[in-house]
N, C-alpha and C positions, 0 to 999 in steps of 0.2 A: 176380721176374724183371723185370717192367716197371719197378719202382722203380729197380732197379740200372741199367737201360738209360737211364732219364731222367736220372739223376745223371751218367752217362758222357757224355751229350750236352751238358751245361752247360759253357760255356767260361769260363775265368777272364778277369779284366779285361785282363791283359797279353796273352792270346791274342787277344782281340777287337781290341785296339789294333794288334797285329802284322798281323792280317788286313786291317784298314782301311788300314794303311800300304802293304801289298802291292797292294791294289786301287787306291789313289791313284797308286802308282808305275806300275802297268800302264796306267792311263788317261792318264798324262802321258808315255808313251813310244810310239815307233813302230817298226815292223819295217823294217830296212835290208837290202836285197838286195845281195849282193856277187857277184863272179865265182865261177864254180864252184858255183852254187846255194847258196852259204853265206848264212846269215841271222843277224842279231843284233838285239837290242833296244837302242835309243838314246833318250836323253832328248830331248823336243821342243826344249829349249833349245839343243841342239847341232846341230839341223837348220835350215839356212837355205833358205827357199823360193827357187825359181828360175823366172822367167817366160821361156820360150824365145822368146816373141814380142817381149818388151821386156827383153833381158838387162841385168842390173846386175852389174858386176864389182867393186863396192866394198862392203865391209861397212858397217854403220852407224857403227862406230868410225872407219873410214877416211874416210867421207863427212863425219863431224863434224870431223875434223882438217883436211880440205880446205876445209870451210866456214870454219873459224876462220882458216886461212891466207889465203883470198881475201877475207874481210872486212877483214883488216888491209891487204891490197893495195888494196881499194876506198877505204879511208879515206885512204891515202897518195896515191892517184890523184886523189881529189877535191880534196885540198889543192894538188897540183901544177897541176891544171887551173884552179883558182880563181886561183892566182897568175899563170899564163900568160895567162888571159883577162881578168885584172883585174876579175873579177866572181864572185860566189859561184856555185860549180858543185856542186849537190847530186847525190849518187850513193849508191845503196844496192842491196844484192843482192835480187833478186826470186826467183831460182831457180838451183839448182845440181844438175845431174843428168847421167846418161849417156843417150845417145840415138843410134840408128843414123843414118848420114849422110843417107840418103834421107828419113827423117822430119824431120830438121833442115832440109833444104832446102825441103821442102814447107811448113814453118811460116813461112818468111821472107816479108816483105812484097814486093809487086810493084807498082811498082818499089821498089828499096831501094838502099842504098849499101854495097857489100861490098868489103872489102879482103882480099886473099889475101897471106899472108906466111909466111916460113919462119924457124924459130928454130934456129940451129946450136948444138950438134951434134945436136939432136933430129931424129928421122926423121918425115917427113910434113909436110903443109902445114896451116897454121892459117887460121882465118877470123875476121874482125871485121866484124860487120854492124851498121849504124847506120841508124835511120829517117831518110829524106830530110829531114823537117822539122827534126830535130835537127841534121843536118849543115848545112843552109842557115842555121839560126839561129846556129850557131857561126861560119860564114863571115861572117854579118852583123856579129857582134861583132868578129871579126878585122879587119874593114874600118872599124871605128870606130862601128858602130851600137849601139843600145840593147839588142840581143838580144831583140827582140820576136819572137814565134813567126811563122814564115813560113808563111802559109796556101797560097800558090801554089807547088806542087811542080813542079820542072823538072829536066832533066838538068844536071849541074854542068858549067860551062865549064872550060877549061884553067886559068884563073886561080883559080877556086873550088877545083878539084882541088888545085892547088899549096898554097893556103891551108889546106885541110882536112888535107892530108898532114902538116902540122906537128903537128896534134893526134893524128892516127893514130900517128905515130912516137913521140909522147910516151906514148901508151897502151901501145904494144908495149914500149917501153923500161922502163916502170914494171913491167909484168908480168914481164919477164925479170929485172929487178933484185930482185923479190920472192923469186926462187929462188937468188940469189947465195950464201947460206950453204951450199947443197947442190951447186950447179954453176953455172959461168959460162955464161950464154946470150947469144947474139948474134942479135937479130931483123933480118930483111931484108925489106923490102917488095917484092912481086913484081908486083902489078897490081890492077885494080879490075874490078868487075862490078856490073850493076844488076838482074840477075834470077837468083834462086837455081837455076832450072832449067838454067842454062847452066854451073853450077859442075861441074867435073870434077876436083876435087883429090884424091879417093880413091874407093875402091870403095863401092858403094851400101850395103853391109852393115857398113862400118867403124864402130866405136863411137867416138863423140866425147864428151869431157867438155865440156858446154855450160853456160855461166854467163850468165844474163840479168840485166841491171842496169837500174834505173830512174834515168834522168838528168833533171836539172832545171836549166835555165839561163834566167834571166829569167822569162817567162811560158810557156815551152815545157817540156813534160814528155813525154818519149818514152823508148823502150827502145833499148839497144844490147846486142849479144850477142857473146860470145867463145867460140869452139869450137876445141878442140885434140884431135887423135887420141889416144885413151886409151893405146894401146900406146907412144906417145912419152913418156908421163908415168909409166909404171909404176915405173921406177927412182927417180924423184924422189919419188913418193908413198911408197915404202918408206922412203926416207931421212927424209922429213918425219915419218912415223909413229914411226920410231925416235927421232928427236930429241925429239918431244913426250912419248914414253913415258919417256925418260931425264930430261926436265925435271920430269915429274910425280913420278918416283921420287926425284929429288933434293929436291923440295919436301917429300915425305913424310918423308924421313930427316933433314931439316934440324933443327938444334937449336931447341928452343922459345925463343920470344922472351922475354927477361928482363923481369920486371915493372919498371915505372918506380920508382925509389927517391926518397925524400923529400929535397928540397934543404934542408939545414940553415940556409941563409942566409935562409929565410922564417920562421924560428922567432919572431922578435920583431915581425913585422908585425901591427898591430892590425886585427882584423876585427870590425865591429859586429854583434852578435847581438841579434835582437829576436824576441818571441813575440806572436802575435796570434790572435784568434778570428774565425771566419767564421760568417755566418748571421744576425746581429742586424741588423734593418732598422728604421729610424725615418723618419717623415716630416720634411720640412724644417722644418715648424712646431714639431714636438717637439724637434728639435735646437736651434732658436732659443730655445726656452723653458727649456733646461737651465740650472740654477744650481748654485753651489757647495753641497754638502750633499745634493743630490738622489740618489735611488737609481735605478739602471738594472737592471731584472730580466733575468737571463740564464737560458737553458735549462740545467739541470744537465748535460745530455749534451755541451754545448760544452766542458766541462772535459777531455773525451777527444779533442777535435778542435783542439788547439792547433797552429798552424803556426809553425815556427821558421825564421827567415830569417837567412842569412849574407850580410851586406851587403844587397843588394837581391834575392837569389835564395832562394826558398823551397826548403829541402832536407829538412826532417824534419817528421813528424807526431808529436805527443806528448800527454802528460797533465799538467795542472797540479797541483801539490801543494806540500807544505811539507817541508823537511828542515833540521834544525839551526836551527829557528825562522826560516828564510828561504824566500821563495817560490822554487820550482824547477819545471822542466819535465822530465819523464821522456821520453826519446826512444824512440818505439815503432816507427817506420817510416821508411825512407829513401825519399824521393820522387825517383824517377829521371827522370821525364818533365817536370820543371820547369826 
């Protein structure tokens, strides 16, 4: 009786594997509670974490597409600013994220240079924040200076405001132009501010899409930030994602690139072919004493390390031998890194 019971408790290999698979599935799933006390098990991969204190409204895929879009915008903007200022203007993305309006204003420098603008037909007001040192250095360049970093920070005069406004308009226009394939945007400058605490462009809990850029002109390196209400960009973000998905699908379905074919016009071109050994070393005195009829002893293993050169390029590794009473080299390996 005990022997029969022991045999019945022994599981087959397939049953063991099935049990392990069930345990693994259970460990990688979570319980989802729905309305009406309904429950279901879902894979962890389908569950996206949500932080209510710092809400994020974009998936990783959407954020990656937005980052690619704005990296292209930054590259174009850097070129336009370099041409406008007649001096190299370095620009690169430091951060792209979503942030509540109150946290964004708390992080601003004080004093700083803030531009408030509107982009028709988008809803809401946008903000461009520039470090005062960067703004004053740009003004210095516009007035014919060498764009040396301005260490003494002060409030901008009316003339300095007017000069810097040209650069601000260029930045706004370039950002609006980057969305032209999806919708025509028209930016309009509304005003300036020097302290983030006095900004009242939207409610404190409004979510902004904020982009921080590292700017470099001359010996000045500072940050500038662009912040747009997220709700104003939702439609554009969907169109951007759809376009990128369509482009990747077209690339995947594209016909394979045809292999290059040989040009028959090259058939009669003469290419010098030489074979040589590596590894034999002699002193300068031994080389000078060589005479006709002398023997030079070679390591037999060198016969398997013959390098074949086409013109001046080493392309094959081979073994020396004889065929039809003529010296020959058997090609054993293609050398790709030469």
